[in-house]
Backbone as JSON Lines, residues from 0, in Angstrom:
{"i":0,"aa":"X","n":[-1.62,-22.11,10.36],"ca":[-0.76,-21.61,9.32],"c":[-0.86,-20.08,9.29]}
{"i":1,"aa":"X","n":[0.27,-19.41,9.24],"ca":[0.26,-17.95,9.23],"c":[-0.17,-17.43,7.87]}
{"i":2,"aa":"X","n":[-0.62,-16.18,7.86],"ca":[-1.03,-15.57,6.6],"c":[0.16,-15.54,5.65]}
{"i":3,"aa":"X","n":[1.35,-15.24,6.19],"ca":[2.55,-15.16,5.35],"c":[2.8,-16.49,4.65]}
{"i":4,"aa":"X","n":[2.63,-17.59,5.33],"ca":[2.82,-18.9,4.73],"c":[1.79,-19.15,3.63]}
{"i":5,"aa":"X","n":[0.57,-18.7,3.82],"ca":[-0.5,-18.92,2.85],"c":[-0.23,-18.24,1.52]}
{"i":6,"aa":"X","n":[0.46,-17.1,1.52],"ca":[0.66,-16.36,0.28],"c":[2.01,-16.64,-0.39]}
{"i":7,"aa":"X","n":[2.87,-17.41,0.25],"ca":[4.22,-17.61,-0.3],"c":[4.25,-18.26,-1.68]}
{"i":8,"aa":"X","n":[3.28,-19.06,-2.04],"ca":[3.29,-19.77,-3.31],"c":[2.65,-18.99,-4.46]}
{"i":9,"aa":"X","n":[2.21,-17.79,-4.24],"ca":[1.59,-16.98,-5.29],"c":[2.65,-16.15,-6.0]}
{"i":10,"aa":"X","n":[2.3,-15.62,-7.2],"ca":[3.23,-14.73,-7.89],"c":[3.33,-13.41,-7.13]}
{"i":11,"aa":"X","n":[4.39,-12.67,-7.4],"ca":[4.69,-11.47,-6.61],"c":[3.54,-10.45,-6.64]}
{"i":12,"aa":"X","n":[3.0,-10.14,-7.81],"ca":[1.92,-9.15,-7.89],"c":[0.72,-9.6,-7.06]}
{"i":13,"aa":"X","n":[0.34,-10.86,-7.17],"ca":[-0.79,-11.38,-6.39],"c":[-0.53,-11.28,-4.9]}
{"i":14,"aa":"X","n":[0.71,-11.53,-4.5],"ca":[1.07,-11.43,-3.09],"c":[0.96,-9.97,-2.61]}
{"i":15,"aa":"X","n":[1.4,-9.05,-3.45],"ca":[1.27,-7.62,-3.12],"c":[-0.21,-7.27,-2.95]}
{"i":16,"aa":"X","n":[-1.06,-7.73,-3.86],"ca":[-2.49,-7.44,-3.78],"c":[-3.09,-8.03,-2.51]}
{"i":17,"aa":"X","n":[-2.7,-9.25,-2.18],"ca":[-3.23,-9.89,-0.96],"c":[-2.92,-9.07,0.28]}
{"i":18,"aa":"X","n":[-1.7,-8.57,0.39],"ca":[-1.32,-7.76,1.55],"c":[-2.05,-6.42,1.52]}
{"i":19,"aa":"X","n":[-2.12,-5.8,0.35],"ca":[-2.77,-4.5,0.22],"c":[-4.24,-4.59,0.61]}
{"i":20,"aa":"X","n":[-4.88,-5.67,0.28],"ca":[-6.29,-5.85,0.65],"c":[-6.49,-5.91,2.16]}
{"i":21,"aa":"X","n":[-5.45,-6.2,2.9],"ca":[-5.56,-6.32,4.36],"c":[-5.3,-5.01,5.1]}
{"i":22,"aa":"X","n":[-4.85,-3.98,4.39],"ca":[-4.59,-2.69,5.05],"c":[-5.93,-2.16,5.54]}
{"i":23,"aa":"X","n":[-6.06,-1.94,6.84],"ca":[-7.35,-1.48,7.37],"c":[-7.74,-0.09,6.84]}
{"i":24,"aa":"X","n":[-9.03,0.12,6.74],"ca":[-9.58,1.43,6.41],"c":[-8.99,2.47,7.36]}
{"i":25,"aa":"X","n":[-8.55,3.59,6.83],"ca":[-8.01,4.66,7.66],"c":[-6.56,4.47,8.06]}
{"i":26,"aa":"X","n":[-5.91,3.49,7.5],"ca":[-4.49,3.24,7.79],"c":[-3.73,3.24,6.47]}
{"i":27,"aa":"X","n":[-2.41,3.4,6.55],"ca":[-1.56,3.4,5.36],"c":[-0.32,2.57,5.65]}
{"i":28,"aa":"X","n":[0.35,2.18,4.59],"ca":[1.63,1.5,4.71],"c":[2.52,2.0,3.59]}
{"i":29,"aa":"X","n":[3.73,1.45,3.51],"ca":[4.67,1.88,2.48],"c":[4.98,0.73,1.53]}
{"i":30,"aa":"X","n":[5.5,1.09,0.37],"ca":[5.93,0.1,-0.6],"c":[6.97,-0.82,0.03]}
{"i":31,"aa":"X","n":[7.9,-0.22,0.75],"ca":[8.97,-0.99,1.38],"c":[8.47,-1.93,2.45]}
{"i":32,"aa":"X","n":[7.48,-1.5,3.23],"ca":[6.94,-2.36,4.28],"c":[6.3,-3.61,3.67]}
{"i":33,"aa":"X","n":[5.61,-3.45,2.56],"ca":[5.02,-4.6,1.88],"c":[6.14,-5.5,1.34]}
{"i":34,"aa":"X","n":[7.15,-4.9,0.72],"ca":[8.26,-5.67,0.17],"c":[8.97,-6.47,1.27]}
{"i":35,"aa":"X","n":[9.23,-5.84,2.41],"ca":[9.89,-6.53,3.53],"c":[9.03,-7.69,4.03]}
{"i":36,"aa":"X","n":[7.73,-7.47,4.14],"ca":[6.83,-8.53,4.59],"c":[6.9,-9.72,3.64]}
{"i":37,"aa":"X","n":[7.01,-9.45,2.36],"ca":[7.05,-10.51,1.36],"c":[8.44,-11.13,1.21]}
{"i":38,"aa":"X","n":[9.38,-10.68,2.03],"ca":[10.73,-11.25,1.99],"c":[11.59,-10.72,0.88]}
{"i":39,"aa":"X","n":[11.21,-9.59,0.31],"ca":[11.93,-8.96,-0.8],"c":[12.19,-7.5,-0.46]}
{"i":40,"aa":"X","n":[12.91,-7.28,0.62],"ca":[13.11,-5.93,1.15],"c":[13.58,-4.89,0.17]}
{"i":41,"aa":"X","n":[14.28,-5.3,-0.87],"ca":[14.78,-4.33,-1.85],"c":[13.86,-4.21,-3.07]}
{"i":42,"aa":"X","n":[12.65,-4.67,-2.93],"ca":[11.72,-4.68,-4.07],"c":[10.57,-3.68,-3.93]}
{"i":43,"aa":"X","n":[10.8,-2.59,-3.22],"ca":[9.75,-1.59,-3.04],"c":[9.25,-1.07,-4.39]}
{"i":44,"aa":"X","n":[10.15,-0.9,-5.32],"ca":[9.75,-0.41,-6.65],"c":[8.84,-1.42,-7.35]}
{"i":45,"aa":"X","n":[9.12,-2.71,-7.19],"ca":[8.27,-3.75,-7.77],"c":[6.87,-3.72,-7.15]}
{"i":46,"aa":"X","n":[6.8,-3.42,-5.85],"ca":[5.5,-3.27,-5.19],"c":[4.74,-2.13,-5.87]}
{"i":47,"aa":"X","n":[5.43,-1.04,-6.14],"ca":[4.81,0.09,-6.84],"c":[4.31,-0.3,-8.22]}
{"i":48,"aa":"X","n":[5.09,-1.08,-8.94],"ca":[4.66,-1.53,-10.27],"c":[3.42,-2.4,-10.16]}
{"i":49,"aa":"X","n":[3.42,-3.29,-9.17],"ca":[2.26,-4.15,-8.97],"c":[1.01,-3.32,-8.69]}
{"i":50,"aa":"X","n":[1.15,-2.32,-7.82],"ca":[-0.01,-1.51,-7.47],"c":[-0.46,-0.65,-8.64]}
{"i":51,"aa":"X","n":[0.47,-0.21,-9.47],"ca":[0.09,0.52,-10.68],"c":[-0.75,-0.37,-11.59]}
{"i":52,"aa":"X","n":[-0.4,-1.64,-11.67],"ca":[-1.13,-2.59,-12.51],"c":[-2.45,-3.03,-11.86]}
{"i":53,"aa":"X","n":[-2.62,-2.77,-10.58],"ca":[-3.8,-3.25,-9.86],"c":[-5.1,-2.63,-10.34]}
{"i":54,"aa":"X","n":[-5.02,-1.51,-11.01],"ca":[-6.23,-0.84,-11.48],"c":[-6.98,-1.66,-12.52]}
{"i":55,"aa":"X","n":[-6.31,-2.64,-13.12],"ca":[-6.96,-3.49,-14.12],"c":[-7.47,-4.8,-13.5]}
{"i":56,"aa":"X","n":[-7.29,-4.98,-12.2],"ca":[-7.78,-6.19,-11.53],"c":[-9.29,-6.13,-11.37]}
{"i":57,"aa":"X","n":[-9.96,-7.28,-11.41],"ca":[-11.42,-7.28,-11.24],"c":[-11.85,-6.86,-9.83]}
{"i":58,"aa":"X","n":[-11.04,-7.17,-8.84],"ca":[-11.33,-6.79,-7.46],"c":[-10.67,-5.45,-7.13]}
{"i":59,"aa":"X","n":[-11.36,-4.59,-6.4],"ca":[-10.78,-3.31,-6.0],"c":[-9.61,-3.55,-5.05]}
{"i":60,"aa":"X","n":[-8.45,-3.03,-5.42],"ca":[-7.25,-3.1,-4.59],"c":[-7.03,-1.69,-4.04]}
{"i":61,"aa":"X","n":[-7.03,-1.51,-2.71],"ca":[-6.89,-0.16,-2.14],"c":[-5.45,0.37,-2.21]}
{"i":62,"aa":"X","n":[-4.96,0.51,-3.44],"ca":[-3.59,0.96,-3.67],"c":[-3.34,2.36,-3.12]}
{"i":63,"aa":"X","n":[-4.4,3.14,-2.94],"ca":[-4.25,4.49,-2.41],"c":[-3.69,4.48,-0.99]}
{"i":64,"aa":"X","n":[-3.76,3.36,-0.3],"ca":[-3.28,3.25,1.08],"c":[-1.79,2.94,1.16]}
{"i":65,"aa":"X","n":[-1.11,2.91,0.02],"ca":[0.32,2.62,-0.01],"c":[1.07,3.85,-0.53]}
{"i":66,"aa":"X","n":[2.01,4.31,0.28],"ca":[2.77,5.53,-0.03],"c":[4.27,5.24,0.13]}
{"i":67,"aa":"X","n":[5.1,6.23,-0.12],"ca":[6.53,5.98,0.06],"c":[6.91,6.04,1.54]}
{"i":68,"aa":"X","n":[8.16,5.73,1.84],"ca":[8.61,5.61,3.23],"c":[8.55,6.91,4.02]}
{"i":69,"aa":"X","n":[8.4,8.03,3.32],"ca":[8.31,9.33,3.97],"c":[6.87,9.84,4.04]}
{"i":70,"aa":"X","n":[5.93,9.01,3.61],"ca":[4.53,9.42,3.64],"c":[4.11,10.27,2.46]}
{"i":71,"aa":"X","n":[4.93,10.29,1.42],"ca":[4.6,11.07,0.22],"c":[3.68,10.28,-0.71]}
{"i":72,"aa":"X","n":[2.76,10.96,-1.36],"ca":[1.83,10.34,-2.3],"c":[2.5,10.21,-3.67]}
{"i":73,"aa":"X","n":[3.54,9.42,-3.73],"ca":[4.33,9.3,-4.95],"c":[3.59,8.61,-6.08]}
{"i":74,"aa":"X","n":[2.58,7.82,-5.78],"ca":[1.84,7.12,-6.82],"c":[0.59,7.83,-7.29]}
{"i":75,"aa":"X","n":[0.41,9.08,-6.87],"ca":[-0.85,9.77,-7.14],"c":[-1.18,9.92,-8.62]}
{"i":76,"aa":"X","n":[-0.19,9.97,-9.48],"ca":[-0.45,10.15,-10.91],"c":[-1.03,8.89,-11.57]}
{"i":77,"aa":"X","n":[-1.12,7.79,-10.83],"ca":[-1.69,6.55,-11.37],"c":[-3.18,6.4,-11.04]}
{"i":78,"aa":"X","n":[-3.8,7.43,-10.52],"ca":[-5.2,7.35,-10.09],"c":[-6.15,8.17,-10.97]}
{"i":79,"aa":"X","n":[-5.79,8.42,-12.19],"ca":[-6.69,9.13,-13.09],"c":[-6.46,10.62,-13.13]}
{"i":80,"aa":"X","n":[-6.34,11.23,-11.97],"ca":[-5.94,12.64,-11.91],"c":[-5.12,12.84,-10.64]}
{"i":81,"aa":"X","n":[-4.55,14.0,-10.5],"ca":[-3.57,14.22,-9.42],"c":[-4.19,14.37,-8.03]}
{"i":82,"aa":"X","n":[-5.52,14.41,-7.92],"ca":[-6.13,14.59,-6.6],"c":[-6.9,13.37,-6.1]}
{"i":83,"aa":"X","n":[-7.11,12.37,-6.94],"ca":[-7.93,11.22,-6.54],"c":[-7.34,10.48,-5.34]}
{"i":84,"aa":"X","n":[-6.05,10.2,-5.36],"ca":[-5.43,9.47,-4.25],"c":[-5.6,10.24,-2.94]}
{"i":85,"aa":"X","n":[-5.34,11.53,-2.98],"ca":[-5.5,12.36,-1.78],"c":[-6.94,12.35,-1.3]}
{"i":86,"aa":"X","n":[-7.89,12.47,-2.2],"ca":[-9.3,12.46,-1.82],"c":[-9.7,11.15,-1.16]}
{"i":87,"aa":"X","n":[-9.24,10.04,-1.73],"ca":[-9.55,8.72,-1.15],"c":[-9.0,8.61,0.27]}
{"i":88,"aa":"X","n":[-7.77,9.06,0.45],"ca":[-7.15,9.0,1.78],"c":[-7.84,9.95,2.77]}
{"i":89,"aa":"X","n":[-8.14,11.15,2.33],"ca":[-8.81,12.09,3.22],"c":[-10.2,11.59,3.61]}
{"i":90,"aa":"X","n":[-10.87,10.88,2.71],"ca":[-12.17,10.29,3.04],"c":[-12.05,9.26,4.16]}
{"i":91,"aa":"X","n":[-10.84,8.72,4.36],"ca":[-10.59,7.75,5.41],"c":[-9.98,8.38,6.66]}
{"i":92,"aa":"X","n":[-9.91,9.7,6.69],"ca":[-9.41,10.4,7.87],"c":[-7.92,10.68,7.88]}
{"i":93,"aa":"X","n":[-7.25,10.46,6.78],"ca":[-5.82,10.72,6.68],"c":[-5.63,12.21,6.38]}
{"i":94,"aa":"X","n":[-4.74,12.85,7.1],"ca":[-4.48,14.28,6.92],"c":[-3.28,14.43,5.98]}
{"i":95,"aa":"X","n":[-3.47,15.22,4.92],"ca":[-2.44,15.39,3.91],"c":[-2.2,16.88,3.66]}
{"i":96,"aa":"X","n":[-0.93,17.23,3.63],"ca":[-0.53,18.6,3.27],"c":[0.63,18.5,2.29]}
{"i":97,"aa":"X","n":[0.51,19.2,1.18],"ca":[1.54,19.23,0.15],"c":[1.99,17.82,-0.25]}
{"i":98,"aa":"X","n":[1.03,16.96,-0.53],"ca":[1.26,15.58,-0.99],"c":[1.98,14.7,0.03]}
{"i":99,"aa":"X","n":[1.93,15.06,1.31],"ca":[2.56,14.26,2.36],"c":[1.55,14.01,3.47]}
{"i":100,"aa":"X","n":[1.56,12.78,3.98],"ca":[0.67,12.42,5.08],"c":[1.21,13.02,6.37]}
{"i":101,"aa":"X","n":[0.42,13.87,6.99],"ca":[0.85,14.57,8.2],"c":[0.92,13.6,9.39]}
{"i":102,"aa":"X","n":[-0.07,12.77,9.54],"ca":[-0.14,11.84,10.66],"c":[0.38,10.44,10.27]}
{"i":103,"aa":"X","n":[1.48,10.41,9.53],"ca":[2.04,9.18,8.97],"c":[2.35,8.14,10.05]}
{"i":104,"aa":"X","n":[3.09,8.5,11.07],"ca":[3.47,7.54,12.12],"c":[2.24,6.99,12.84]}
{"i":105,"aa":"X","n":[1.28,7.84,13.09],"ca":[0.05,7.43,13.78],"c":[-0.79,6.46,12.95]}
{"i":106,"aa":"X","n":[-0.82,6.65,11.65],"ca":[-1.67,5.86,10.76],"c":[-0.94,4.68,10.1]}
{"i":107,"aa":"X","n":[0.38,4.59,10.32],"ca":[1.17,3.56,9.65],"c":[0.79,2.16,10.11]}
{"i":108,"aa":"X","n":[0.6,1.27,9.15],"ca":[0.27,-0.13,9.38],"c":[1.43,-0.97,8.84]}
{"i":109,"aa":"X","n":[2.09,-1.71,9.74],"ca":[3.24,-2.52,9.35],"c":[2.82,-3.98,9.25]}
{"i":110,"aa":"X","n":[2.77,-4.53,8.03],"ca":[2.34,-5.92,7.89],"c":[3.23,-6.91,8.63]}
{"i":111,"aa":"X","n":[4.51,-6.59,8.8],"ca":[5.39,-7.5,9.56],"c":[4.91,-7.65,11.01]}
{"i":112,"aa":"X","n":[4.42,-6.58,11.57],"ca":[3.93,-6.62,12.96],"c":[2.5,-7.15,13.04]}
{"i":113,"aa":"X","n":[1.68,-6.77,12.05],"ca":[0.26,-7.08,12.1],"c":[-0.08,-8.49,11.61]}
{"i":114,"aa":"X","n":[0.71,-9.03,10.69],"ca":[0.36,-10.3,10.06],"c":[1.28,-11.47,10.39]}
{"i":115,"aa":"X","n":[2.34,-11.21,11.09],"ca":[3.3,-12.31,11.36],"c":[2.9,-13.11,12.58]}
């Protein structure tokens, strides 16, 4: 059974968390890539809402590894202060300049390719 089949019966936020937990250390993905993997390609904003709510989950969800389709740290204001998301990513070797991931293509993790 594929991973995608295993998560299909969960609620949307839980499915987002399941995929986010699989993003490897030192890699990033986008809200849209997660939405497409979950079969809801136009739900990138819902992925963002789920990740914003993830801070109240008992398990650590590495939401800092999810950025917009251009590599911008659009969710940074949900991490307590404006530099936490960048610091977490830089600790994993991600290069960031002016709130944008410089090595975005190199570090991009596509769940459709990796988990299907």
